[in-house]
N, C-alpha and C positions, 0 to 999 in steps of 0.2 A: 675503500677497507672492506675485507671479506667479513661477512657477518659470522657470529659465534658458531651458528650451525655448520656454516662450510668449513670452517677450521677445526670443529670437532671431527666431521668426516675425514679431513685430510690426515690430522693427528692418529685416527683410528687406522687409516691405511697405512701409516709409517709403523705403527705398532705391529700390525699383522705381518708386515714384511720382515720385521725382527732385525733389519739391516740399516746402517746409514744410507740416507739418501742424498744424491747430490743436489746442487742448487737448482740446475735444470729439471731433476725430477720433481723436487719439490714444487715448483712454479707449473709444471705439468699437472700435477695432482691437484693443485688449487685451481686451475684453469678447469679441469674436468670436473670438479666438484661444483664450481659456480654455475657450468653449463647445464649440469644434472638439476640443480636447485632451481634455475630459471625455468627449464622445461617442466618441472613438477609444478611451478606456480602458474604456468601458462595453462596446463591442463586443468587443474584446479579451478581456474577463473573463467574458463570458456563454457559457453551454453552446452547444457546436456545433449549428448549425440542422440539423434533419434527422438528426442522429446518433442511433444505437442506443445506449443507455446499461444497461451490464449490471452489476448488483450481484455482485461477487466475495467478498461477506462472508457468512459463516453467521450466523444468528442465534443469539446466546448465551443458553444456558439451563443450569440446574444439572445438567441431564444430559449435556451436551456432552462428548464424549470429550476426556481430558486425557492426559498423557504417564503412563504407570503409576507410580503413587507421588505425583503431583502433587496439591495442594490443588483440590478441585471449586470451580466458580464459585457464590458464594453471593450472594443479594440479600435483604437484610432490610429491610422497611419501616420507616422511622423515624416518618413522619406521613402520614396520608392527609387528603383533602379532606373535611371534615366531623368530623374527630377533635377531641377535647376539646383545649384549649390545652395545651402543653407548653413547658419551658424550652429552646427551640431558637432562640433569637434570633428573627430576622425570620421564621422558618417558624412561628413560634407566634403571630404576629399574627393576630388575628381570633377569634372565638367564634362558632360553631366555626372550625377551621383551614381556610385557604383555600388551601393548599399541599399538594402531595404529593412525596415524596421518599424516597430508599431508601439505605441503607448496601452498599456493593460489597466484596465480598472476593474476592480471585482471585491465582493464580500470574500473573506478567508473561506467561508464553508459554502464554495460554489462548485459545481460539477462533480466529478469523482474526486472525492477530497478526504483528508484525515481529520479527525478531532483530536488534538492532543488530550492529555489528562487534564491540563491546566484549562480547556474550554468548559470544565465543569467542577475543577476543584482548585481552590484558591492556591494550596501549595503543590498542584501538581506539576508534571515536567511539561515544558512548553515544547512546540512541535520540534526544534533545533536540537533538544536534548534527549529524543527518543534514541536508546542505544541502537547502533547499527544492527547488531544481531537480532535486534526484535522485529527487523524490518523484512527478513527473509526467514519464513517459517513454514511448517506444513499447515495446509488449508483443508479445512473441514468444511463441506457444503451439506446444509441441512435443507432439504427441499419442502416448502410448504404451499407450492404453487397451485396445485390443485384445490386446496382450502381456499386460498386466498382469492380465486376467482369465485368462488360461491360467496365468500364473506370477506369484504375488503378491511375489516376491522381485525381479521385473525390475528393471534399471536403465536410466536414460537414459543413452545412450553417446555419445561423440565421434562415431561413424558416425551416430547419429539427427541430430545437428546438422548433420553435412556433408550428409545427406540434405535436411534441412529447407532449406539454402541452395540445394541443387540444384533444389528446387522452387519457392522464392520469392525466391532471390537472396540477397546477403550479409546477416548479421544488421545491423540498424540500429545505428549508433552511440548509445552510451549508453542501452541498452535493458534491460527486465527479460526474462529467459528464463524461462518457467514450465513445469513439467511437468504436463500433464493424463492421469493415470492412470485417471481416471474414479473415483477414490476418493470424491469428494465424495459419492456417492450412497449411501455406508454411514454416513453423519454421525448418522443416526437410530437407528443400531443400533450403539452403542459398543464392544460386544464384537468386531463385524467391522470396525470401523473399526481398533482397535488390533491384531486380528488375532493375538493371543499364542498361542502353542503350550502345551503342558502344562508346559514349563519356564520359562514367561514371556517367551519371545524374541518379538518382534513380526515379522511377516512382511507388510512393505508396501513398496512401490516407493520408488525415490529416485534421485537423481543418482550417477552413477559419477564417483568424486572424479578420475579421470583427463578426464572430459569438463568439470568444473569448472575444472582446472588450465588445459584449452585455453580456455575462455571468458575467464578472467581475464588469460591470457598472450598469447593470440593474436586476441582479439576484445575488443570495448569495451562492456562490460556495467556496470551499477550495480547489479544486484541478481538473485537467484534467486527463483522462486514455486514452490510445490509446493501440491498438494490434499491431501497428506497431512500428518501432525503434524510432520514432520521432511523436510528436504531430502536427508537422509542416508536410505538404505533402514533399515527398522525393526531388522534383524538386525545392523546395523553397530556394532562396539565401539570403532572408532578414529574416527569422525566426520570422514572424511577431506573430504566435500563441504563441511561447516561451515567446517572449519579453512582449505580452500583460499579459500572465498568471503569469509568474515569476516576471515581473516587477511590478504586483499588489500584491505581497506577497503570491500566490498561488504556489502550487506545482505540479507536473506532476507524474504520474507512466505510464511508456512506456513498450512496448512489453508484453502487458497482454495477458493471455491464456484464453480460455474457456467461453467468453463473451456471448456466444450463448446459454450457460446452465443458464444464469441468466435472469429473467424476466426484462422487461424495466423499472418497478417501484417496489417498495417494499422491495429491498434487501438493506442489510448493507454490507459494505466493511471494512476490517481490513488490515491496511498497515503496516507490520512490518519493519520499515524503519531502516537503520543501525544508529550508533550513534558515528562514528569516528569524533573527533573535527575538525572542519573546512571544512568538506566534502561538496563536490558540489552535492553528491548524492550517489547512491548505490544500488547493489542488494537487492532485498527485497522479502520476503515471503508475499504474497497478498491472502486474504481470502474473500470470500462473503458468506453470509447465507441469507436465506429468508424462 
């Protein structure tokens, strides 16, 4: 059955002609309209022509840094191509097996991952409830990497945001604001990524809670992004950035990679959030283009 949009186009064509149409002409108009609509839809969903696409996702391995005390990522082979048949339903078809499959075990907040509002808000949206239109949004990158090299405990402040606006104009509506501290370069060295001192306190950059309050109250954001394991500084014990953002219905993406390859403004980010019902978050493939 034709969509209302297609039929509206057809009826408009008939009215413009001002004369009765034959059955053959009517079907021809419907077909042409359907083809035009399909072509328009294909164009809209295609990757931007000539755009630079940057993968903001770390490759997840058993050695990837996790929050101290959290379960490490584990991938256990279930069956490999060429294995002897096993009682695994369709996977066991063939002798030898023609499929490859693994069992994955991990904490939800592992690798490059989403924090859904429910992660820090009792009545917040779970990860499967994040609206799709909030997962493809303008990306703002605020670079504090020079400061972070000198001071591992540095914070992204309200003044950093105002300075960004002074250079690039107002923050775009419904954007993700991501902190680039250069921390992603440490991911291959877990001890330097978590950067714990002898007492176990982490020394990593994060958002100043006051800056987050500014973003959720005075600007129009949908998410925060961080290249560390947390949008809060590692030494935080109150988690003010989490509470301010997630408590306001925003989500976060943590442990982002390659933010230095994205311009401060003008990029779009797409977050491939997981959809397990009731989840507080989960690993996600995150891409940016500009």
